[in-house]
C-alpha positions in Angstrom: 10.1 -18.1 -0.8 8.2 -15.8 -3.2 7.7 -12.1 -3.5 4.1 -11.2 -4.4 2.9 -7.8 -5.6 2.2 -6.3 -8.9 5.7 -5.8 -10.2 5.0 -2.1 -10.4 6.8 0.4 -8.1 5.2 3.2 -6.1 6.9 5.6 -3.8 5.9 5.9 -0.2 4.7 9.4 -1.0 2.5 8.1 -3.9 0.9 5.5 -1.6 0.2 8.2 1.1 -1.3 10.5 -1.5 -3.6 7.7 -2.9 -4.7 6.7 0.7 -5.6 10.4 1.4 -7.5 10.7 -1.9 -9.4 7.4 -1.3 -10.2 8.3 2.3 -11.7 11.5 1.1 -10.3 13.5 4.1 -8.2 16.6 4.2 -5.2 14.9 5.6 -1.6 16.0 5.2 1.3 13.5 5.7 3.8 14.3 8.4 7.4 13.9 7.3 9.8 13.1 10.1 13.4 14.3 9.5 14.6 10.7 8.8 11.8 10.2 6.3 12.4 13.1 3.9 13.3 10.8 1.1 10.7 9.0 -0.8 11.5 5.3 -1.4 10.3 3.4 -4.4 9.6 -0.3 -3.6 9.1 -2.9 -6.2 8.4 -6.6 -5.6 10.1 -8.8 -8.2 7.3 -11.3 -9.0 9.1 -13.1 -11.8 9.9 -16.2 -9.8 6.3 -16.6 -8.5 5.1 -15.9 -12.1 7.4 -18.5 -13.6 7.0 -21.3 -11.0 3.5 -20.8 -9.7 1.8 -19.0 -12.6 1.1 -16.1 -10.3 -0.6 -13.0 -11.7 -1.7 -10.0 -9.6 -5.5 -9.8 -9.4 -6.1 -6.8 -7.1 -5.4 -3.3 -8.3 -3.6 -0.9 -5.9 -6.6 1.4 -5.4 -8.9 -1.6 -4.7 -6.5 -3.0 -2.2 -6.2 0.3 -0.4 -10.0 0.8 -0.3 -10.3 -2.7 1.2 -7.7 -1.8 3.9 -9.4 1.5 4.7 -12.7 -0.3 5.1 -11.1 -2.9 7.3 -9.6 -0.4 9.7 -12.7 1.7 9.7 -14.7 -1.4 10.7 -12.1 -2.4 13.4 -11.1 0.7 15.3 -10.1 -1.4 18.3 -7.1 -2.5 16.3 -5.6 0.9 16.0 -7.2 3.4 18.4 -5.4 4.1 21.6 -7.8 3.8 24.6 
């Protein structure tokens, strides 16, 4: 089993801020009481790099833009009827 990512960490708040900026909308995250903490998640890609020669090819912003475009093109996946 391999972890894939960039090997760089981002907090959940940083990701939310980037999505809001890239979406170009005046959105404000809602923090539920249990989610007041901001977690920093980092994938350790050293095993995939050493065994498979894996190197990240998609920058964070590019991947987020792709996701935003995908969901904008497929509202049936997330909109409640």
